[in-house]
C-alpha positions as CSV (number, residue, x, y, z in Angstrom):
1,M,0.0,0.0,0.0
2,K,2.7,2.4,0.9
3,K,4.3,1.7,-2.5
4,I,1.1,2.4,-4.3
5,I,0.7,5.8,-2.5
6,L,4.3,6.6,-3.1
7,A,4.0,5.7,-6.7
8,G,0.9,7.9,-7.0
9,F,2.6,11.0,-5.5
10,L,5.7,10.4,-7.7
11,S,3.5,10.2,-10.8
12,V,1.6,13.4,-9.9
13,F,4.9,15.2,-9.2
14,L,6.4,14.1,-12.6
15,I,3.2,15.1,-14.5
16,T,3.3,18.6,-12.9
17,A,7.0,18.9,-13.7
18,C,6.4,18.0,-17.3
19,K,3.7,20.6,-17.6
20,K,6.1,23.3,-16.3
21,D,8.6,22.3,-19.0
22,D,5.8,22.7,-21.6
23,R,5.0,26.2,-20.2
24,T,8.7,27.1,-20.2
25,A,8.9,25.9,-23.8
26,E,5.9,28.0,-24.8
27,K,7.4,31.1,-23.1
28,S,10.7,30.6,-24.8
29,L,8.9,30.3,-28.1
30,D,7.1,33.6,-27.5
31,E,10.4,35.2,-26.5
32,Q,12.0,33.9,-29.7
33,K,9.2,35.5,-31.7
34,L,9.7,38.8,-29.9
35,E,13.4,38.6,-30.5
36,F,12.9,37.9,-34.2
37,Q,10.4,40.8,-34.5
38,A,12.9,43.1,-32.7
39,R,15.6,42.0,-35.2
40,Q,13.3,42.7,-38.1
41,L,12.6,46.2,-36.7
42,E,16.4,46.9,-36.5
43,I,16.8,45.7,-40.1
44,E,14.0,48.0,-41.2
45,K,15.6,50.9,-39.3
46,Q,18.9,50.3,-41.0
47,K,17.2,50.2,-44.4
48,L,15.6,53.5,-43.7
49,A,18.9,55.0,-42.6
50,I,20.5,53.8,-45.9
51,E,17.6,55.3,-47.9
52,K,18.0,58.6,-46.1
53,E,21.8,58.7,-46.8
54,K,21.0,57.9,-50.4
55,L,18.6,60.8,-50.7
56,V,21.1,63.2,-49.0
57,Y,23.8,61.9,-51.5
58,E,21.5,62.5,-54.5
59,A,20.7,66.0,-53.2
60,Q,24.4,66.8,-52.7
61,K,25.2,65.5,-56.2
62,K,22.4,67.6,-57.7
63,A,23.6,70.7,-55.8
64,D,27.2,70.1,-57.0
65,S,26.1,69.8,-60.6
66,I,24.2,73.0,-60.3
67,S,27.2,74.8,-58.8
68,E,29.4,73.4,-61.6
69,K,27.0,74.7,-64.2
70,R,27.0,78.1,-62.6
71,A,30.8,78.2,-62.4
72,K,31.0,77.2,-66.1
73,A,28.5,79.9,-67.1
74,T,30.4,82.5,-65.1
75,A,33.7,81.4,-66.7
76,E,32.1,81.6,-70.1
77,N,30.8,85.1,-69.4
78,N,34.1,86.2,-68.2
79,S,36.0,84.8,-71.2
80,K,33.9,86.8,-73.7
81,P,35.6,89.9,-75.1
82,Q,34.5,93.1,-73.6
83,V,33.1,95.8,-75.9
84,I,34.7,99.1,-75.7
85,R,32.1,101.8,-75.6
86,E,34.4,104.8,-75.0
87,T,38.1,105.3,-75.6
88,R,40.4,107.9,-74.2
89,T,43.7,108.9,-75.7
90,V,46.4,110.3,-73.5
91,Y,49.3,112.2,-75.0
92,R,52.5,112.9,-73.1
93,D,55.4,115.1,-74.0
94,R,58.6,113.3,-74.5
95,R,61.9,115.0,-73.6
96,S,64.6,114.7,-76.2
97,N,67.9,113.3,-75.3
98,S,69.8,115.4,-77.9
99,N,71.5,118.6,-77.0
100,S,70.1,120.4,-80.0
101,G,67.1,122.5,-79.2
102,G,67.3,122.2,-75.5
103,G,64.0,121.3,-73.6
104,S,61.1,119.5,-75.0
105,N,60.4,119.2,-78.7
106,G,56.7,120.0,-78.3
107,G,55.6,116.9,-80.2
108,Y,53.4,114.0,-79.2
109,A,54.9,110.7,-78.3
110,D,53.7,107.1,-77.9
111,N,52.9,106.3,-74.4
112,G,54.9,103.1,-74.5
113,T,52.2,100.5,-74.5
114,G,52.6,99.5,-78.1
115,T,48.9,98.6,-78.5
116,S,46.4,100.1,-80.8
117,Q,43.3,101.8,-79.5
118,G,40.9,99.3,-81.0
119,T,42.1,96.3,-79.0
120,T,40.4,95.3,-75.7
121,K,42.4,94.6,-72.6
122,K,41.3,91.7,-70.5
123,K,40.6,92.7,-67.0
124,G,40.9,89.3,-65.4
125,M,38.4,87.6,-63.2
126,S,35.5,89.7,-62.1
127,K,35.0,90.5,-58.4
128,A,31.7,88.7,-58.6
129,A,33.4,85.5,-59.7
130,K,36.1,85.8,-57.0
131,G,33.4,86.5,-54.4
132,T,31.4,83.5,-55.5
133,I,34.4,81.2,-55.3
134,I,35.6,82.5,-51.9
135,G,32.1,82.5,-50.5
136,T,31.4,78.9,-51.7
137,V,34.6,77.5,-50.2
138,G,34.2,79.4,-47.0
139,G,30.5,78.7,-46.6
140,A,31.1,75.0,-47.3
141,A,33.9,74.8,-44.7
142,V,31.7,76.6,-42.1
143,G,28.7,74.5,-42.9
144,A,30.7,71.3,-42.5
145,I,32.0,72.5,-39.1
146,V,28.7,73.7,-37.8
147,A,26.6,70.6,-38.9
148,K,27.9,67.9,-36.5
149,N,25.4,65.2,-37.5
150,N,25.5,65.5,-41.3
151,R,28.6,67.3,-42.5
152,G,27.9,66.8,-46.2
153,L,24.5,68.5,-46.1
154,G,25.9,71.3,-43.9
155,A,28.7,71.8,-46.5
156,V,26.2,72.0,-49.4
157,I,23.9,74.4,-47.6
158,G,26.8,76.6,-46.4
159,G,28.4,76.6,-49.9
160,V,25.2,77.7,-51.6
161,V,24.6,80.5,-49.0
162,G,28.2,81.6,-49.0
163,G,28.4,81.5,-52.8
164,A,25.3,83.6,-53.2
165,T,26.5,86.1,-50.6
166,G,30.0,86.3,-52.2
167,Y,28.4,86.8,-55.6
168,T,26.2,89.6,-54.4
169,I,29.1,91.5,-52.7
170,G,31.4,91.0,-55.7
171,R,28.7,92.1,-58.2
172,S,28.2,95.4,-56.2
173,Q,31.9,96.0,-56.3
174,D,32.0,95.4,-60.0
175,R,29.2,98.0,-60.4
176,K,31.1,100.5,-58.4
177,D,34.3,99.9,-60.5
178,G,32.3,100.3,-63.7
179,R,33.0,96.8,-65.0
180,V,29.2,96.1,-65.0
181,Q,26.6,98.6,-66.0
182,P,24.0,99.3,-63.3
183,R,20.5,98.2,-63.9
184,R,18.2,100.9,-65.4
């Protein structure tokens, strides 16, 4: 009798122990599902980050191509010959080196340039172009330094703002110098 009762308690104990293992297995299966879903979320976040970087790269590439086109257009405009609207001739008296006649001979002399009046003289790069270049480089540097999280985007924005500011300042200086006619 004792053996039967002992065997009954032992069987009840084993059955309850097996059910606990089943519950533990069910819990671990749920935990595995949650871990798998968490990994899937991390992968999706990484995909989104890659897409965001791709969009920023495309925007930077587009901005770079626009600035290159502007630089080429500026270079083409600066390489065109300038039309002379008004010429001035300056005559200087030349002193003679001979002892005959003494002082100046009273005639007109060449001013030593050796060029004719009809040719145009290149003035070099305009102040607007210089201002654009300096502003773009400086603005890109400042933008990259200021933007800690996304230095490329900061450089692009800073370059555009700096280039526009430099162009505006240089253009106003060109107007003051008479290189560019003021708007009417």
